C-alpha positions in Angstrom: 114.2 77.1 97.4 111.1 78.5 95.8 109.4 78.0 92.5 108.1 80.9 90.4 104.6 79.6 90.3 102.1 80.6 93.0 98.9 82.2 93.9 97.7 84.4 96.8 94.4 86.2 97.6 93.5 88.5 100.4 90.5 90.7 101.3 90.8 93.6 103.8 88.2 96.0 105.2 88.8 99.4 106.8 86.2 101.9 107.8 83.7 100.8 105.2 86.3 100.3 102.5 86.9 96.8 101.2 89.8 95.7 98.9 90.5 92.3 97.4 94.0 91.6 96.1 94.8 88.6 94.0 98.4 87.8 93.1 99.4 85.2 90.5 103.0 84.4 89.4 104.5 82.2 86.7 108.1 81.7 85.5 110.0 84.5 83.8 113.7 85.4 83.5 113.3 88.6 85.5 110.7 90.2 87.8 107.9 91.4 85.6 104.8 92.9 87.4 101.5 93.8 85.7 98.7 95.5 87.5 94.9 95.6 87.0 93.5 98.0 89.6 90.9 100.7 89.9 92.0 104.2 88.9 91.4 105.2 92.5 94.5 103.1 93.4 96.7 104.2 90.4 98.8 106.5 92.7 99.8 103.5 94.7 101.2 101.4 91.8 104.8 102.4 92.5 104.5 101.6 96.2 102.9 98.2 95.4 105.7 97.5 92.8 108.4 98.2 95.4 106.7 96.0 98.0 106.6 93.1 95.5 110.2 93.6 94.5 111.3 93.5 98.1 109.9 89.9 98.4 110.2 88.4 94.9 113.2 88.3 92.6 112.0 86.6 89.5 108.7 85.7 87.8 105.9 87.3 85.9 103.4 88.6 88.5 99.8 89.6 87.8 98.2 91.7 90.5 94.4 92.2 90.5 92.7 94.6 92.8 88.9 94.9 93.3 87.6 97.8 95.5 84.3 98.7 97.1 83.5 101.8 99.1 80.4 101.3 101.2 80.7 104.4 103.3 77.8 106.8 103.5 80.0 109.6 102.2 81.3 107.5 99.3 79.1 109.2 96.7 77.8 112.8 96.3 74.7 113.9 94.4 74.5 117.5 93.1 71.9 119.3 91.1 72.5 121.3 87.9 70.2 124.2 88.7 70.7 125.9 85.4 69.7 122.8 83.5 66.7 122.3 85.8 65.5 125.8 85.0 66.0 125.2 81.3 63.9 122.1 81.4 61.2 123.9 83.4 61.1 126.7 80.9 60.8 124.4 78.0 58.0 122.4 79.6 56.2 125.7 80.3 56.4 126.6 76.7 54.8 123.2 75.8 52.0 123.5 78.4 49.9 125.7 76.2 49.6 123.1 73.6 46.5 121.4 75.0 48.5 118.8 77.1 48.0 118.6 80.9 50.8 120.1 82.8 51.5 117.2 85.1 55.1 118.0 85.9 56.5 117.7 89.4 59.9 118.3 91.0 60.7 114.6 90.8 59.6 114.3 87.1 62.0 117.1 86.1 64.8 115.7 88.4 64.6 112.4 86.5 65.4 114.2 83.2 69.0 113.6 81.9 71.9 115.2 83.8 69.7 117.2 86.2 71.1 115.1 89.1 74.7 114.2 88.9 76.2 111.4 91.0 80.0 111.8 91.6 82.5 109.7 93.6 83.7 111.4 96.7 87.4 112.2 96.9 89.1 109.2 98.6 91.3 109.4 101.7 94.7 108.5 100.2 96.2 107.5 103.5 93.4 105.1 104.2 93.7 103.6 100.7 97.5 103.2 101.2 97.0 101.4 104.5 94.3 99.2 103.0 96.4 98.3 99.9 99.6 97.5 101.9 97.8 95.2 104.3 95.9 93.3 101.6 98.9 93.0 99.3 101.2 91.8 102.0 98.7 89.1 103.0 98.3 88.0 99.4 102.1 87.9 99.0 102.4 85.7 102.1 100.1 83.2 100.5 101.9 83.4 97.2 105.2 82.8 98.8 103.8 79.9 100.8 102.7 78.1 97.6 106.0 78.9 95.9 107.9 77.4 98.8 105.8 74.3 98.9 106.3 73.7 95.2 110.0 74.6 95.6 110.4 71.9 98.2 109.1 69.3 95.8 111.3 70.6 93.0 114.3 70.5 95.4 114.0 66.8 96.0 113.7 66.2 92.2 116.7 68.4 91.4 118.8 66.6 94.1 117.9 63.2 92.6 119.0 64.5 89.1 122.2 65.9 90.5 122.9 62.5 92.2 122.3 60.7 88.9 124.8 63.0 87.1 127.3 62.3 89.8 126.8 58.6 89.3 127.4 58.9 85.6 130.5 61.0 86.2 131.8 58.2 88.5 131.1 55.6 85.9 133.0 57.6 83.2 136.0 57.9 85.6 135.9 54.2 86.3 135.7 53.3 82.6 138.5 55.6 81.3 141.5 53.5 82.6 140.0 50.4 80.9 139.8 52.3 77.6 143.6 52.9 77.7 144.3 49.2 78.5 142.0 48.1 75.7 143.5 50.5 73.2 147.0 49.2 74.1 145.9 45.6 73.6 144.2 46.4 70.3 147.2 48.4 69.0 149.7 45.7 70.0 147.7 43.1 68.2 147.3 45.2 65.1 151.0 46.0 64.8 152.0 42.4 65.4 149.6 41.2 62.8 150.8 43.8 60.3 154.5 43.3 60.7 154.6 39.8 62.0 157.0 40.4 64.8 157.3 41.8 68.3 156.3 45.3 68.9 158.7 48.1 69.8 157.5 48.8 73.3 158.8 52.4 73.3 156.9 53.2 70.1 153.8 51.4 71.4 153.9 53.4 74.7 154.4 56.6 72.7 151.3 55.9 70.6 149.3 55.0 73.7 150.4 58.2 75.4 149.3 60.3 72.5 145.9 58.6 72.5 145.5 58.9 76.2 146.4 62.6 76.0 143.9 63.3 73.3 141.1 61.5 75.1 141.9 62.5 78.6 138.8 63.5 80.5 140.1 64.0 84.0 139.8 67.8 83.9 136.2 67.5 82.7 135.2 65.1 85.4 136.8 67.2 88.1 134.9 70.2 86.9 131.7 68.1 86.7 132.1 67.2 90.3 132.8 70.8 91.3 129.7 72.0 89.5 127.6 69.2 91.1 128.9 70.3 94.5 127.8 73.9 93.8 124.4 72.7 92.7 123.9 70.9 96.0 125.0 74.0 97.9 122.4 76.0 95.9 119.7 73.6 96.8 120.3 74.2 100.5 120.4 78.0 100.2 117.6 80.2 101.5 118.4 82.9 98.9 117.1 82.9 95.3 119.4 80.7 93.3 117.7 80.3 89.9 120.2 82.3 87.9 123.2 80.7 89.5 121.7 77.2 88.8 121.1 78.2 85.2 124.8 79.0 84.8 125.9 75.8 86.5 123.7 73.7 84.2 125.3 75.4 81.2 128.7 74.5 82.6 127.6 70.9 83.2 126.4 70.6 79.6 129.7 72.1 78.3 131.8 69.4 80.1 129.5 66.6 78.9 129.8 67.9 75.3 133.6 68.0 75.7 133.7 64.4 77.0 131.5 63.3 74.0 133.8 64.9 71.5 137.0 63.6 73.1 135.8 60.0 73.7 137.0 57.2 71.4 135.2 54.7 73.5 131.6 53.6 72.9 130.6 53.0 76.6 132.0 56.4 77.6 130.2 58.1 74.8 126.9 56.4 75.9 127.4 57.5 79.5 128.1 61.0 78.3 124.9 61.0 76.2 122.9 59.7 79.2 124.4 62.5 81.2 123.4 65.1 78.7 119.8 63.8 78.8 119.8 64.2 82.6 121.3 67.7 82.3 118.5 68.6 79.9 115.9 67.4 82.4 117.6 69.5 85.1 117.6 72.5 82.8 113.9 72.2 82.1 113.1 71.9 85.8 115.2 75.0 86.6 113.0 77.2 84.3 110.6 77.5 87.3 113.1 78.2 90.1 113.3 81.6 91.5 
């Protein structure tokens, strides 16, 4: 089990080229990837996106890339000869105005746009190899942090599932007592009202109606089934966040049904406690991949 929160960073160097990749992820319903990279690497965005999708299934992922090219052929300087000649001609026209003609090659070369520095065309294969290595290393670190946090969350989720199972068992144990208590109260009420013995057949019919209306066996059976599936998910090596989301919704549905059916204060209290535990479980699941 993995959380959706993590961070990874890697720096790779190759033939004078250095790339730093940082990957940060937080919870999100789906996989959402955002890049901040030099334009030099823009052609690799689709490749990077596929590599991330192959290893992550959910989460908002921010990818930051910082690049330095320290090769001797990284930059190229060219001269604008036409502009140089135009500057020289203009300066010659000014030299007859009584000012000393102190121009030199360097002084004209320093004038705007005479020398133009351009980035050399990058080797795309080298950039691709550099990006893949750095990104994979960063993803390794990211996954390691997600797995560490996931292990802690797994223990917490297991404890919450155990607590819900305990409340389910308490509700099941309490239910037969509610039928007996209802029978006793109904018998006493009828005897007090009519002042004579109760018609047992009629009494049993009324009790049966009450028991049918408030029966919770189906709900508790489904609760146990959902809890068993949650425990299976906790042991799975595959992403289980979406499945767990669904199971928690089903747990909440059963708890709500028990609350609406219950005519017994202790059972209602147990069901309310269960809903509180389910809500804690739901909140925790928001960060499970």
